C-alpha positions in Angstrom: -26.9 -2.5 -0.8 -24.2 -3.0 -3.4 -21.5 -0.3 -3.8 -19.7 0.5 -7.0 -15.9 0.5 -6.7 -13.8 2.6 -9.1 -10.0 2.1 -9.2 -8.0 5.2 -10.3 -5.1 4.7 -12.8 -2.5 5.5 -10.2 -3.9 2.8 -7.9 -4.1 0.3 -10.8 -0.3 0.9 -11.4 0.4 0.3 -7.8 -1.6 -2.9 -7.8 0.4 -4.2 -10.8 3.6 -3.7 -8.8 2.4 -5.7 -5.8 3.4 -9.3 -5.2 0.7 -11.7 -6.4 -0.5 -12.7 -2.9 -1.0 -9.0 -2.0 -2.9 -8.5 -5.3 -5.2 -11.3 -4.2 -5.8 -9.5 -0.9 -6.5 -6.3 -2.8 -9.2 -8.3 -4.7 -10.7 -9.4 -1.4 -10.7 -5.8 -0.2 -12.5 -4.7 -3.3 -15.1 -7.4 -2.9 -15.6 -6.3 0.8 -16.0 -2.7 -0.3 -18.6 -3.7 -2.9 -20.6 -5.7 -0.3 -20.1 -3.8 2.9 -19.3 -0.2 1.9 -16.3 2.0 2.9 -15.9 0.8 6.5 -13.5 -2.1 6.5 -13.2 -2.7 10.2 -12.0 -6.3 9.8 -8.9 -5.3 7.8 -5.5 -4.7 9.5 -4.7 -1.2 10.6 -8.0 0.1 9.1 -8.6 3.7 9.9 -10.7 6.6 8.8 -8.4 9.4 7.5 -11.1 12.1 7.2 -14.9 12.2 6.9 -14.7 10.6 3.4 -11.3 8.9 3.2 -10.2 5.5 4.6 -7.2 3.2 4.5 -6.0 -0.2 5.5 -2.9 -2.4 5.3 -2.9 -5.3 2.8 0.3 -6.6 4.3 3.2 -5.2 6.3 4.5 -3.1 3.4 1.4 -2.5 1.2 -1.7 -0.3 1.8 -4.8 0.8 0.0 -6.6 4.2 0.4 -10.2 4.9 -0.8 -12.8 7.6 -0.5 -16.6 7.8 -0.7 -18.6 11.0 -0.9 -21.8 11.3 1.1 -25.1 10.4 -0.6 -23.4 8.2 -3.3 -22.8 4.5 -3.7 -19.5 4.9 -5.5 -16.2 4.2 -3.7 -13.0 5.4 -5.3 -9.7 3.6 -4.6 -7.2 6.4 -5.2 -4.1 4.7 -3.9 -2.8 1.2 -3.7 0.9 0.7 -3.2 3.8 0.7 -0.8 3.4 2.0 2.7 6.3 4.4 2.3 4.6 6.3 -0.5 1.1 6.4 1.0 -0.6 9.8 0.8 -1.5 10.2 4.5 
């Protein structure tokens, strides 16, 4: 099953501030989410924040957070940016 990944504006801003190598890792994460869904067990420090929210580390200082509502195929990346400002 293919999932649809939507990146919120705030997350897009955060991605644009990341170093290029971390932006590439973000691209790999998005590809994984499209192929495998919201569970990203093979990513560093992956964890489920709630029933519908997840996060993982892209590098030591950068993270991504996403959510997926039940009975949908849409995954929403609502935060991508520095670990210090992460909303969890």
